[in-house]
N, C-alpha and C positions, 0 to 999 in steps of 0.2 A: 756275220750275223749268225747267230747258232740257230741250225736247222730248227730246235726244239721249240723257238717261240714263233713259229711260223705255222698259222691257221689256214689250210686248203678252204676258202669258201664252198660251201657246195652248190652245185647248180640244180636248177629246179626242171626236174624233166618231166614235170604236167603243171597245169596251172594249181595256185594253192586254195585251200578249201579247209578253213580251220576257223575254232573258237579259240580267242585268245584270253587269258585273264592275266593282265599284268599284277605286279603288287604294288605296294602304295606309294604315294608319290613322295620321291626325296625331297622336294621343297617344302611341303607340308609337313613332313614327318620331322625336318631340321626345326622349321618355326615352333612346331606344338611341343619338342622335347624342350627347346631353349624358354618357351613360356610356361610350360608348367615347371620345369627348374625354378623360375622367378616368383611363380605364385605364392598364395597364403597357405595351401594345404595340398593334399596329393591330388594326383590326378591320373586317369586312366586312360590308354591311346589304344584303340583297336585298329589294326590293319596297318601300324607303324612297319615301314620300310625295314627290312634288315638288309645292310650292303656295306661295303667298306664305308662309304660316306658317313652312314647314320651310325656305324659302329664308332668313329672318330668322334661323332658327336657326342654319343654316351659317353665314352672315355674322357673328354673333356669335362662334360657336367660332373662327371663323377669323380673327378680330380677337384674339382673345386667344391666337392662337398654334397652333391645331391645322390640320391640313391635311386637306382632304376632296374627294376626287378621285372622279369616276365612270368606273368602267372596266367593260366589257361590260356594262353595265346595272346595275354594282352600285355601292354607293356604299363607297369605302375610305376610313377615319378614320384617322391618324396622330394621336395623343393630344398633348394640351398639353406642351410643353417644361416642365423644373423652374423653378421660379423664381430669377430671378438674385437675385444679392447685392445687387444695388443696384436701385432702382427704374426700370422701365421708362417708355417715355415715354405720355403718355395716352393713353387708349381711347377712342372714341366708339360707343356700342351703340345702333342704333334698332329698337325692338322692334316698331314698325307697331302693329297689336291683336292680338298674340297674346301671349296670356295666357302660355303655355309658357314663352316668352323673357323677357317681363318679370318673372316670379314665379321661373323657375328658373337663370337665368342669374348672377343677383346673388351667388348663392352660391357659384358656382364663380368667379367675378370675385375673392372674398377669397382664393383660392389663387393669384391672379395679383399680382406684387409690383410696385404702380403703381395711378394713378387710372382708375376705369373710370366713363365718364360714360353713364348710360340716359336715354334719351329715347324719344319714340314718337310715333303719330298722337294728334290733337286728343282723340279720344275716350277714349284711353288715359291720359290725364293725370287722367282723373276715376276709373281704376278704384281699388279700394283695393290699397295696398301696403304698409300700416303691419304688417301681422305678417313681412313679409319683414325689412323694416328692425330690427324688435323684437328679431329672431331674430341679424340679422348684430351688433348691439349686444352682446346677451346673450354671443356669441362673441368680444367684443372689437374688433369690427371697426369703424372709424368710417365713419360714411355721413353725407355733407351732403344738406340736402333743400333744393332752389333753388326748390321751387314751393309749393302747398297742403302741409301737413304729411300725411303718410302717402300721396303720390301722387309719381309722376314729375313732372318729370325729378328726378333724384338721382344723386351719385357716390359710390361704394364706393372707399374708401382701402384696396385689398388690401396684406397685409402677406406674402401666400405661406403662410398658414396659419387652421387654423380649428382653436379649441382644444378643443373635443368636450365632451364631460360632459352634465349635464341641461340640456334645454332647452324652456322650455314656451311655447306659442302658442296663438293664440286661432284655430283655423281653420273657424268658424262662417259667414265668408263665402266660404271656398273651400278645397277638400281640397287646392289646389295648396301651401297654405302648411303642410302636411304634407309633399306629395311633395317639395317643393324641399330639405327638409333633408334627407331620408332620401336622394335621389341624390346627394350628394356627402359625405355623415356617414361613409364608410367611409375619407376621405381628411383625416379630424380626427385631432389628436394623442393622441385618446382615444377608447373606447367613447363612441357618443352616446345616450342616450335622450330622446326626443320625446316630451312628454304634451301632448295637446288638453285645454286649459282653458276652451273655450266650451261653450255650452247644446245647439248642435247641431253635427253632422258631416253636411255633405252630401257626395254622391257618393263613398260609402266604396270603390266599384269601382274608381274611379281609383288609390286608394289602396295597393287590393290589387294594381292592374296595375303600379305602382310596385314594390312588395316582391318580385311575381313576377320584374321584370326583374334586380333586384338580386340574387336566388337564382342566375338563368341565367349571370349575371357574376360569380358566386363568392362574393357578397357575403353574411355571415352576417346575417341579420336577422329579427326576429321581432316579434309583436303581442300584447299583453298589456294588463291594467287596472293602473294603478299603487297605491300604497296607499291612495288616495282613492278607488277605483275608476274612474277616469279612463282613456279609450283611451290607451293609450301604446304606441311603437314602439322597439325597442334595434337598433341596427347596430352589429356587431363593426368596431373599426378592423383595418384590413387592403387587400390590392391588390384593386382592380377589375380582373377578368380581361379579356383581350381575346376577342370573340366571332365568331363566323359564324354570322347568324341570319336567319332569312327573316320579315318584318313580316305580318301579317293585314292583309287588307282594311278598310277603315273601316267597322265595321257602321251606326255612327251617320248615316255619309255614305250608306248604302244604305235609311235610312228613307224619305225623299222618293220613292223608286222603287215601295217597298212599299207606300207611302200611296197611290200611283198607283194599283195594282191595287184597293183597297178604294175610292177614289171614283169608278173607272169601271166596276167589276163584273168585271175583267178579271185576268190572271195575271201574276204577276213571279218571275223565279226568279233568286237572287244566287249567282253560284258561289262557289267556294272558302271557304264560309262555316265557320269552325273548329268542332270537335267540342266544345271547351270553351275557354273564353275568358274573360278579365276585362274586356273590352269592356261599357260600358253597353247598348251597342246592342243586345247580345244579347237585353234584354228586349222589344224590337219583337214577337219571336214570341207571347209571352204577352200583351202588350197589345192587339195586333190582334185576337189570337183573342177577348179580351173584346168586343171591339168588333164581333164578326160574322163576322169574317174564318175562312177554310179556311187553316191553316198546316201544312206538314210538310214533310219532309226526303227527298232523294233524292241517297243517298252523302254527296258533300260540298256540296250544292245545298241552299238552303232556298227553298222556293215559298211565295207568298202570293196566296189567289184571292180575290178580293172576291164576295159572295154576293148583291148588291144588299141587303143589311141591313147598316146603320151605326149602329149603337146607341152612344148617350150611356155615357160612362164615369166612375167615380169612383175615383181611382187616387192613392195617395200615390208622388210623384214624386221623393222626396227622395234615392233614391241613383242616379236617371238623370235627371238635372234637363235635361241637353243635349237630351232628347228631347222636351221639352214643346213646342216652337214646331210641330215636325210633328205631334204628339198634337194640339195645338189646332188648328191647321189642320183634320184629320179631324173634329174635336169639333163645328168650326163647319158640317159638312156632316152631321152625324147628323142623327137623328131624334128625338132627345131630350136634354135639357141635360148637361152634365159638370160635373165639379169636379176640377181638378188642383191637387195640395197639395203641401205640404211643400219648396217651392223659393223663400223668400225670398230665398236666395241669388243668384236669378236677375237681381237687381236690380243685381249688380256685374260683368255680363258685358260684351260689348262694346257694348251699352246695356243701360238698366233692362229685360229683355224683359218683365217682367208688365206694366208700364205700357204698354210698345211694342205688346203682342199685345192688351191690352185696347182699347188705341185704334184700332187698324188693323180689329181682327175687328168691334168695334162700328160703324168706320165703313161698311163692308161690308153690316152689316145682322145680325150675330151679336150680340145684345147680351152684352157680358161684362163680368163684374163683378171688379174687382181685389180678390182677397182679401189679407189680411196674407201668408199665405205661399203665394198661389197665384191660380188663377182659376176664376171660374163662368161656363160659356160655355152660351148659350140661344141654338141655332140660329133662324134665320130666314130670310125670303126676301131672297136675296144678289144683290147688285148691282154690276156692274163699277164700280170707282173706283181712284183712284192709290194703291197699296198700298207705304208707304213701310218702307224697308229700314232705316234709321238705321245704315248702313255695319255690319252684322251679316247674316253669311252665312246664319243658321237663319232671320231673318227673311224674307230673299228667297225661298229655297225654300219657305217656308211659303205665300209668295204663288202661287209656281207650282202648288203643290198645289190650293189654291182654285181658280184659273185655269182647271184642268182642266174645271171644270162651270159657271164663272161667265165669260160672255163678257166681252171689254173689261176685264178686270182689268190693270191696269198696273203693273209691280213698277219700283220706283225701284232703280237702280244693280243690275242684277241680276250686272254684274261682282264685285261684294263676295264671291260664291261663290268667286271663285279663292283664299281665303284658305285654304279646305282641300278644295275639288275643282276644278281647275283648268278643266276641260272641263264643267262641268254642262250648260250650256245645248245643247251638242252632244250629250251623252248623252241629255239631256231630249227634244231633237227626234227623236233615234233611235230610242227608244222610242215615241214615237207615230207614227213614219212609219218604220219598219225596212225594210232593204233587201230587196227580194224575191228568195228564196233562188235560185240559179241551176239552171238546167233539168239533169238529169242527162246527162252527155255520152254 
C-alpha cells in the first residue's frame, strides 16, 4: 500500500467548538439537475453542490444535449433538445461511483434518440442495476448488457420515447430504483403508475424527496397503495416546469461534524438547517440525542453538544441507511453495545458497507458482528490501525471521527470524500483548529 494514500486522522486535543456550513445536498442537486434538463424551459439552481458526483451528473446531462453554465454563482440549466427524427451519434457516459448517475440517467437516455453507453469506476460495475434495466425493458426500450447481467457496462438504445403505463419494480436494493422512474415519468406518453413489488423498501425519505421536487416543478405525483396493498406512485403526464430554487445544505454531510461534538464533548453548530426537509440527515437530531447529546435549534442553526456521555443505541436505520457509517463510528466510541438494523441494502452501495464497517471496526478493537440486516457493535479498547475506506466517502469520514480519539488511525484515500464533500479535510482541520477571532478595532 503506497504511503501517500494514507491520511493520519488528527486527534482532538480539546473539545471542538465551531460553526459549520456544509455545501448543498448531493441528493437534491442531482434531482434538480436532472429535472431541469427534462424541463420545458431553462432553470436556475442556487446552492448546487460542486463535487465529483455532481460533476459526473453535469457531464452526463451535457453529453445528452443539455447546457449547464455557472453564472454569478448560480447554475443555469438549458434543457435537452427534442429528440431528432434520426438516431444521433452514440454517446458515452461515465458514472464514476455516483448511484444517482448510474440509476437516474438511463431513464432520461431513453428519451434520447440514439445509443447511450454507460460505464463507471471498477467498483460501480458490481452495483445492482437490474431493476433499472427491467424498467426500461418494460417500457419497450432495448438495453444491451456488456458484462455481468444486471450490472454496468450497458447500452440504452433510446428511441426518444417512453410508453408510460403501469411499471412494476423491486426496489428492495435501493430506493433509487423508484426515484429513477418518477423523475422522468411526466415525459412518458401516458400517465405512469410505478408499483414496488419487493419485500422491503429502504430509504423512503429519498422517494419522498423525489416527489417533493416533482411537485415543485409542477408535476402531479401521488403516493398510494395498489389493489394488493403494495406501495405505488402515480405521475401524471405533462410538462416539467422550469424552476428557480435554492438547494438545502447536505444534512448527511453535516453528520461527521455533529459526531465530532459527541466524540470530544464539544459543540458544533450547523448553519442554514431547514425547518422542514425530506433529507434523511435530519434524523441526526433524534439519533444523537438518544446517544446522550444535547440537541437544540437557534433560529436556522442546529447545535449539538457532547455531554461526555456516549451511550450505545438500538436503532432501526431502514429509512436513513446513509447515516449508518457515521453512527457506527460513534457506536465504536460509546460506553455500551449498539445495534443498527434494517439496512441490508447497504451491501449494494459504493461498497458492501456492512462488511466494510464490520471488518474495519473489529480491526481497531470494536468487535462488530455483521447481522443479516445490520451491525452489532461492541466497544473495546481502540487502537490506531490502517482504516480502509474501500473508495467509499462515508467509510473515510467514519475513520476521521474515530481518529479524533484514537491516535495513529490512518485512513486510506481520504480524497474519496470529494465524491460529495469537496473540501472535507480542510473543513475538518478548520473545525479542530479554528482561526482566532480578530481583535476589535
